[in-house]
Each structure stands twice: as structure tokens, then as C-alpha cells.
C-alpha positions in Angstrom: -35.4 -12.5 -7.0 -32.7 -10.4 -5.4 -34.1 -10.7 -1.8 -33.5 -14.4 -1.6 -31.8 -15.8 1.5 -28.0 -16.7 1.2 -27.3 -19.6 -1.1 -30.9 -20.2 -2.1 -30.2 -19.4 -5.7 -27.1 -21.7 -5.7 -29.2 -24.5 -4.2 -32.0 -23.9 -6.8 -29.5 -23.9 -9.6 -28.0 -27.2 -8.4 -31.5 -28.7 -7.9 -32.6 -27.6 -11.3 -29.5 -29.1 -12.9 -29.9 -32.4 -10.9 -33.5 -32.8 -12.1 -32.5 -32.2 -15.7 -29.9 -35.0 -15.4 -32.5 -37.1 -13.6 -34.7 -36.8 -16.7 -31.9 -38.1 -18.9 -31.3 -41.1 -16.6 -35.0 -41.7 -16.4 -35.5 -41.6 -20.1 -32.6 -43.8 -21.2 -33.0 -46.4 -18.5 -36.7 -46.9 -18.8 -36.1 -47.9 -22.4 -34.3 -50.9 -21.1 -37.6 -52.0 -19.5 -39.8 -50.7 -22.3 -38.1 -53.2 -24.6 -39.3 -56.2 -22.6 -43.0 -55.7 -23.5 -42.5 -53.7 -26.7 -40.2 -56.2 -28.5 -42.9 -58.9 -28.0 -45.9 -56.7 -28.8 -44.4 -55.3 -32.1 -42.1 -58.3 -32.8 -39.0 -56.1 -33.2 -36.0 -57.3 -35.1 -32.4 -56.7 -33.9 -32.1 -53.9 -36.5 -35.3 -52.2 -35.4 -34.4 -52.5 -31.8 -31.0 -50.9 -32.4 -32.6 -48.1 -34.5 -35.2 -47.4 -31.8 -32.5 -47.2 -29.1 -30.3 -45.0 -31.3 -33.1 -42.5 -32.2 -33.0 -40.6 -28.9 -29.2 -40.8 -28.9 -29.0 -39.3 -32.4 -31.3 -36.5 -31.2 -29.0 -35.9 -28.3 -26.1 -35.6 -30.7 -27.8 -32.8 -32.6 -29.1 -31.3 -29.4 -25.6 -31.2 -27.8 -24.1 -29.3 -30.7 -27.0 -26.9 -30.9 -27.4 -26.4 -27.2 -23.8 -25.6 -26.6 -23.8 -22.9 -29.3 -27.0 -21.3 -28.1 -25.9 -21.4 -24.5 -22.7 -19.5 -25.3 -24.2 -17.2 -27.8 -27.5 -16.2 -26.1 -26.9 -17.0 -22.4 -27.4 -19.7 -19.9 -31.1 -18.9 -19.2 -32.3 -19.0 -22.8 -32.8 -22.8 -23.0 -33.9 -23.4 -19.4 -37.6 -23.8 -20.1 -38.0 -24.4 -23.9 -36.0 -27.7 -23.9 -38.1 -29.0 -21.0 -41.3 -28.3 -23.0 -39.7 -30.1 -25.9 -38.9 -33.1 -23.7 -42.5 -33.2 -22.5 -43.8 -33.2 -26.1 -41.5 -36.0 -27.0 -42.6 -38.1 -24.0 -46.3 -37.8 -24.8 -45.7 -38.4 -28.5 -43.8 -41.5 -27.7 -46.5 -42.9 -25.4 -49.2 -42.3 -28.1 -47.2 -43.6 -31.1 -49.2 -46.1 -33.2 -46.4 -47.3 -35.5 -42.7 -47.7 -35.4 -41.8 -44.7 -37.6 -43.8 -42.4 -35.3 -42.0 -43.8 -32.3 -38.6 -43.3 -34.0 -39.5 -39.6 -34.5 -40.8 -39.1 -31.0 -37.7 -40.6 -29.5 -35.5 -38.4 -31.7 -37.4 -35.3 -30.3 -37.0 -36.5 -26.8 -33.3 -37.0 -27.3 -32.9 -33.6 -28.9 -34.3 -32.0 -25.7 -31.9 -34.0 -23.6 -29.0 -33.0 -25.8 -29.9 -29.4 -25.5 -29.8 -29.7 -21.7 -26.4 -31.4 -21.3 -24.1 -28.4 -22.0 -26.5 -26.1 -20.2 -26.5 -28.2 -17.0 -22.8 -28.7 -17.1 -22.1 -25.0 -17.5 -24.5 -24.0 -14.8 -22.9 -26.3 -12.3 -19.4 -25.1 -13.2 -20.2 -21.4 -13.1 -22.7 -21.2 -10.2 -20.5 -23.4 -7.9 -17.3 -22.7 -6.0 -13.8 -23.9 -6.7 -13.4 -25.9 -3.5 -16.6 -27.8 -3.9 -17.3 -27.7 -7.7 -16.6 -31.4 -8.1 -19.2 -32.2 -5.4 -21.8 -30.4 -7.6 -20.9 -32.6 -10.6 -21.2 -35.7 -8.3 -24.7 -34.6 -7.2 -26.0 -34.2 -10.7 -24.6 -37.5 -11.8 -26.1 -39.1 -8.7 -29.3 -37.6 -9.9 -28.8 -39.4 -13.3 -28.6 -42.7 -11.5 -31.5 -41.8 -9.3 -33.5 -41.2 -12.4 -32.3 -44.5 -13.9 -33.2 -46.3 -10.7 -36.6 -44.7 -10.4 -37.5 -45.3 -14.0 -36.5 -49.0 -13.7 -38.7 -49.4 -10.6 -41.6 -47.6 -12.3 -41.2 -49.8 -15.4 -41.1 -52.9 -13.1 -44.3 -51.9 -11.5 -46.0 -51.1 -14.8 -45.0 -54.4 -16.4 -48.1 -56.0 -14.9 -50.3 -53.9 -17.2 -49.5 -56.2 -20.1 -48.4 -55.6 -23.7 -49.4 -51.9 -23.6 -47.4 -51.1 -20.5 -44.6 -49.5 -22.5 -46.9 -46.6 -23.3 -47.4 -45.8 -19.6 -43.7 -46.1 -19.0 -42.8 -43.6 -21.7 -45.6 -41.2 -20.7 -44.7 -41.3 -17.1 -41.8 -38.8 -17.8 -44.3 -35.9 -17.8 -44.3 -35.9 -14.0 -40.7 -34.9 -13.5 -41.0 -32.6 -16.5 -43.7 -30.6 -14.6 -41.5 -30.4 -11.5 -38.5 -29.2 -13.4 -40.4 -26.5 -15.3 -41.5 -25.1 -11.9 -38.0 -25.4 -10.4 -36.2 -23.5 -13.2 -38.3 -20.4 -13.0 -36.5 -17.2 -12.2 -32.9 -18.5 -12.2 -30.5 -15.5 -12.8 -28.1 -15.3 -15.7 -24.5 -16.4 -15.2 -22.4 -13.4 -14.0 -19.4 -14.8 -15.9 -21.3 -14.8 -19.1 -22.6 -11.3 -18.5 -19.2 -9.9 -17.8 -17.8 -11.4 -21.0 -20.7 -9.8 -22.9 -19.9 -6.4 -21.3 -23.1 -6.3 -19.3 -21.6 -5.2 -16.0 -24.7 -3.8 -14.3 -26.6 -7.0 -15.0 -23.6 -9.1 -13.9 -23.6 -7.2 -10.5 -27.3 -8.0 -10.0 -26.9 -11.6 -11.0 -23.9 -12.2 -8.7 -25.8 -10.5 -5.8 -28.6 -13.0 -6.3 -26.2 -15.9 -6.4 -23.8 -14.7 -3.6 -25.8 -12.2 -1.5 -23.3 -12.5 1.4 -20.6 -10.8 -0.7 -19.7 -7.2 0.2 -19.6 -4.5 -2.6 -15.8 -4.7 -2.7 -15.9 -8.5 -3.0 -18.5 -8.3 -5.7 -16.2 -6.1 -7.8 -13.2 -8.4 -7.1 -15.1 -11.4 -8.3 -16.5 -9.8 -11.4 -13.2 -8.3 -12.2 -11.6 -11.8 -12.2 -14.3 -13.0 -14.7 -12.9 -10.7 -17.4 -10.8 -12.4 -20.0 -9.8 -12.6 -23.7 -12.4 -13.9 -26.1 -11.2 -15.9 -29.1 -12.7 -18.0 -31.8 -13.1 -21.8 -31.9 -10.2 -22.0 -34.4 -7.7 -21.2 -31.6 -8.6 -24.4 -29.8 -6.7 -26.2 -32.5 -3.5 -24.6 -31.3 -1.5 -25.6 -28.2 -2.3 -26.1 -25.4 -6.0 -26.5 -26.2 -5.9 -29.8 -28.2 -4.7 -31.6 -25.1 -7.7 -30.2 -23.2 -10.1 -31.1 -26.0 -8.8 -34.7 -26.0 -9.3 -35.0 -22.3 -12.8 -33.4 -22.5 -14.1 -35.4 -25.5 -12.4 -38.8 -25.9 -13.0 -40.4 -22.5 -16.7 -39.4 -22.6 -16.9 -41.0 -26.1 -15.4 -44.2 -24.9 -17.5 -44.2 -21.7 -20.7 -44.1 -23.8 -19.4 -46.7 -26.2 -19.0 -49.1 -23.3 -21.8 -48.2 -21.0 -24.9 -47.3 -23.1 -25.2 -50.6 -24.8 -25.0 -52.4 -21.5 -27.4 -49.9 -19.9 -30.0 -50.3 -22.6 -29.8 -54.1 -23.2 -28.8 -55.5 -19.8 -32.3 -56.7 -18.9 -32.7 -58.4 -22.3 -29.3 -60.1 -21.9 -30.4 -61.4 -18.5 -33.5 -62.9 -20.0 -31.9 -64.4 -23.1 -29.1 -66.1 -21.2 -31.4 -67.5 -18.5 -30.0 -65.3 -15.7 -33.4 -63.9 -14.9 -36.6 -66.0 -14.7 -39.0 -63.3 -15.7 -39.3 -59.8 -17.1 -40.0 -58.5 -13.6 -36.8 -60.2 -12.1 -34.7 -58.8 -15.0 -35.9 -55.3 -14.3 -35.3 -55.8 -10.6 -31.7 -57.1 -11.1 -31.0 -54.1 -13.5 -32.2 -51.7 -10.7 -29.9 -53.4 -8.2 -26.8 -52.7 -10.4 -27.9 -49.1 -10.9 -28.1 -48.8 -7.1 -24.5 -50.1 -6.9 -23.3 -47.3 -9.2 -25.3 -44.7 -7.4 -23.9 -45.9 -4.0 -20.4 -45.5 -5.3 -21.1 -41.9 -6.4 -22.4 -41.3 -2.8 -19.1 -42.7 -1.6 -16.9 -40.3 -3.7 -19.3 -37.3 -3.2 -17.4 -35.8 -0.2 -14.0 -36.9 -1.6 -14.0 -35.9 -5.3 -12.6 -32.5 -4.6 -9.8 -34.0 -2.5 -8.9 -37.0 -4.6 -9.1 -35.3 -8.0 -10.7 -36.0 -11.4 -7.8 -37.9 -13.0 -7.1 -40.5 -10.3 -10.9 -41.3 -10.0 -11.4 -41.5 -13.8 -8.3 -43.8 -14.2 -9.4 -46.1 -11.4 -13.0 -46.2 -12.5 -12.2 -47.2 -16.1 -9.8 -49.9 -14.8 -12.5 -51.4 -12.6 -15.0 -51.2 -15.5 -12.5 -53.0 -17.8 -11.8 -55.8 -15.2 -15.5 -56.2 -14.5 -16.5 -56.6 -18.1 -13.7 -59.1 -18.7 -14.9 -61.2 -15.8 -18.5 -60.8 -17.0 -17.6 -62.0 -20.5 -15.5 -64.9 -19.3 -18.2 -66.0 -16.9 -20.9 -66.0 -19.6 -18.6 -68.1 -21.8 -17.9 -70.6 -19.0 -21.5 -70.5 -17.7 -20.7 -69.3 -14.3 -23.7 -67.3 -13.0 -22.0 -66.2 -9.7 -19.1 -64.8 -11.7 -21.4 -63.0 -14.0 -22.9 -61.1 -11.1 -19.4 -60.5 -9.6 -18.2 -59.0 -12.9 -21.3 -56.9 -13.4 -20.9 -55.6 -9.8 -17.3 -54.6 -10.4 -18.2 -52.9 -13.6 -21.1 -51.0 -11.9 -18.7 -49.9 -9.1 -16.1 -48.6 -11.5 -18.7 -46.6 -13.4 -19.9 -44.9 -10.2 -16.5 -44.4 -8.6 -15.1 -42.3 -11.5 -16.1 -41.7 -15.1 -19.8 -41.1 -14.5 -18.8 -38.0 -12.7 -15.4 -37.0 -14.0 -16.0 -36.9 -17.8 -18.9 -34.5 -17.2 -16.8 -32.2 -15.0 -13.7 -32.1 -17.4 -15.9 -31.2 -20.4 -16.5 -27.7 -18.9 -13.8 -27.0 -16.4 -11.0 -26.8 -18.9 -12.4 -24.1 -21.2 -13.0 -20.3 -21.1 -16.4 -18.8 -20.4 -17.3 -17.8 -23.9 -16.6 -21.3 -25.3 -17.4 -23.4 -22.2 -20.9 -24.6 -23.3 -19.9 -25.0 -26.9 -17.1 -27.4 -26.0 -19.4 -29.2 -23.5 -21.9 -29.5 -26.4 -19.1 -31.0 -28.6 -18.3 -33.5 -25.8 -22.0 -34.3 -25.4 -22.2 -34.9 -29.2 -19.1 -37.1 -29.2 -20.6 -39.1 -26.3 -23.9 -39.5 -28.1 -22.0 -40.6 -31.2 -20.4 -43.3 -29.1 -23.8 -44.2 -27.6 -25.4 -44.4 -31.1 -22.6 -46.7 -32.2 -23.2 -48.9 -29.1 -27.0 -48.9 -29.4 -27.0 -49.8 -33.1 -24.2 -52.4 -32.9 -24.8 -54.1 -29.5 -27.8 -56.2 -30.6 -26.2 -57.0 -33.9 -22.8 -58.0 -32.6 -24.4 -59.9 -29.7 -26.3 -62.0 -32.3 -23.2 -62.4 -34.5 -20.4 -62.8 -31.9 -22.2 -63.8 -28.7 -22.3 -61.7 -25.6 -19.0 -63.0 -24.2 -16.9 -61.7 -27.0 -18.8 -58.4 -27.1 -18.2 -57.8 -23.4 -14.5 -58.5 -23.9 -14.4 -56.0 -26.7 -16.0 -53.4 -24.3 -13.4 -54.3 -21.7 -10.7 -53.4 -24.2 -12.4 -50.0 -25.0 -12.5 -49.2 -21.3 -8.8 -49.9 -21.2 -8.2 -47.5 -24.1 -10.0 -44.9 -22.0 -7.5 -45.4 -19.2 -4.6 -44.8 -21.6 -6.2 -41.7 -23.1 -7.0 -40.3 -19.6 -3.3 -40.7 -18.6 -1.9 -39.3 -21.8 -4.0 -36.1 -21.7 -4.1 -35.8 -17.9 -4.7 -32.3 -16.4 -6.1 -32.0 -12.9 -8.8 -29.4 -12.2 -9.7 -30.0 -8.6 -9.9 -27.0 -6.3 -8.7 -24.6 -9.1 -10.9 -21.7 -10.2 -12.2 -21.6 -13.7 -10.4 -18.4 -14.3 -7.1 -19.8 -13.0 -7.5 -22.8 -15.3 -7.9 -20.4 -18.2 -4.8 -18.4 -17.2 -2.8 -21.6 -17.0 -3.7 -22.3 -20.7 -2.2 -18.9 -21.5 1.0 -19.8 -19.7 0.2 -17.9 -16.6 0.0 -19.5 -13.1 -0.6 -16.7 -10.7 -3.6 -17.5 -8.4 -6.5 -15.3 -8.7 -7.7 -13.7 -5.4 -11.3 -14.1 -6.2 -12.6 -17.7 -5.6 -15.2 -19.0 -7.9 
């Protein structure tokens, strides 16, 4: 492992993280297409639909909390392979389910695996990357999420022709990226930062050599020396200045999933119910188009996120999402199809231009090594809580209020996310993880060792 060419391990780590996020995007988004044949085949009620969609999200809630703790307690490598095997088990179980209770349980297991992966992936990207380009890494993995969402939507669209049982093939198709990810994650080294905090200096030297083979012996010691720091308990995060950082890490991500997951899961059904798509296939195709809009916006900010910063992008993105949803809701109320698509496009642009990338980055960049994954797990759990809330209530509120009022409510939630972002604003672009930790302790001297 130590005779790799320069940067090969960094590229492998990023690719392994990207494919993990691709699985999440694939899994959540294919459910939007799965509902089209499944709801007819099993005659699902609104409550059953919401429970089914919430099952995987509830699993992710539990997985986020557990995964964050395990990643900080036992190392970044410990979950790399087991959670992928768990995901594969959930995917096969989902495809073979013969009744609704079995499908609920299978979807919970699948979500548990995804939740375990979130804090792990976020921590790897933060700790294996470099300060000047760390934001680009977060952009890449979130681009992978949208790529997975887009691919799964296209796969679902192609499989719809197989009839009422097509949903089984859709859910089972996830085993293909699972096999690739299992192979890709083999042999990744442990995080040198984690090893230093655990007092395993020799192992940290070997790991950093694998990740950064171009460094001289002196540079290796300088880097590893900068990774030292004080370890403290979670209780200290309740004292200043940590609550501000917790607010910025947790709340915007919660609001993002409240707004976005309901739309992501039910958009094709909304298109069909309101006569905006003439068939199941056209609804899936339109959904894929809007996913492509968000992905293209991430491509746009990818080379710019480390220059423009997390806070400006997150603020602008939530504002665009709020405006787009308001237009979308008003257009549905006034029966203006062109304005519906205009509002949905603006919403999709806002999602890709900011929050889809920035909430993920801020959940790990603001915290010390020994608690980084734990806080990322807390943020993941909070986001999944918001997603469960959205998945359960979206179909019920849509039936009771109508889609127009529901979209306007979501526009208001996105606006609240703008306010929260500005109130807790703390910029992390091009600042090393160690310097961000020093700043929390009231120190601002720059560290000589770049991350």
C-alpha cells in the first residue's frame, strides 16, 4: 500500500467517498420511480406511502448517530466495508419482499447502512483533502449524489416497461454499484489525524506516507505535529463558542431535508396527479431533467467553492430555493404549467448552487478530529429527522391542503434556513482543520502545515 504513486490514495479515497454518496442518491431517488408501479400494484394509501418512504430515512437517522460514534471511537476504516455489505443485504431484501411489512424492514436496513456511511464519508473527505481544495472534494461527492439520483431515475424509467413488478428490479439494481464500491474501498489507510489523536505515531507516519508520498521526512513530522490537539468530551460542545458551530452544522441541513426530500421523493407523483406529465415514463424523465439541472449547478460551483466560500453559496442557494418554490406553488394554484417548470428549475438551481454541497462540508469542518465524525453523525441524524418529517407529512398535507399551499410552506422553511445561516455564519474556506480548531479556542495563529 505504501508504494503507491503520488496522490493515488487521495484519489481512491475521494472516489470511494463519491461512490458511497452515489449509492445514497441512487437509493432515495429510485424510490420516486418505484412508487409509480408499486402504489398501483399494492394499492398504497397515503399513510402507507409516507411510512414506506420514511422507513429508510428512519434507518439513516439511527445509522448517522451510530456511525459517527463508531468512526470517532474505532477509526475511519472500521465501517468502510461492513456498511456496504449491509446496504447490499437491504437492497436484495427490498427486491424480494412479498408484503409491506417486509418491505418496511428492508428499507430500514438499507437506510441504516446509508446513515452509517454519511459521517464516515464526510470525515474522509475533510481529513484526506487539502485546505485549499477541500471544498472541491465536498462538491465532487455531492455531484456524485446527484449522479446517482439521475442514474437511478433513468434506470427506473427504462425498467418501467417491465410492468407492475418492475419495482423489484429497480430496488435490486443497487447491487451493481455496491459491488464496485466494495472493491474500491479495499486497502484505504487510516486517517493520520485520527491516529495522532490516539497516540499511534508510527502508524500515523505510515498512513501519511501513503496519502502524501511526496512529503519529506521533515514535512511529515511537521504535518503530524500540527495534528496534535486537546481532546475533550461532548459536554464541552455546549459551552461557547461551540453552540454556534453546532447550530451552523445541524440546523441548515435539517431545514434542507425538510424542504428537499419530500419534493425529491414525490415529484413524479405530483406531476402525474396534476396532469403535468402524460405518463409514468414522462414523469420519470421530467424528474431526471430537474436532477440534471441541480447537478449542472454543482459542476458550475465546483472550481469556485473554495474561492467564493460556504456561507455566501449557502445563503444564495436557499434564497433561490425559496423563490422557486413560491413560484412553483403559485403557478399550480393559478394553473400555469410554464410557470410551474420555471419555479421548479429555479428551485433545482438553488439546491445545486449551494446547500447541497455546503451543509455537508460545514458539518465536519468546524469540529476537532476526535469529535468530527460524531458531530457529522448528529447532523446526519438531524437531517434524516427532517427528511422523515417531510416523507411522512408530504403526502398527507398534499391531500389535506393541496400542493400549492404545501410548496409555499416549504418556501418559508427555506427562508428560515437563510436566516439561520446568516445568524450562525462562520466561513471555513481555505482554512486548515487545525486552524479552525485553534480559532475555537481563541487562537488565530496560522499553522505552518497545510492540511
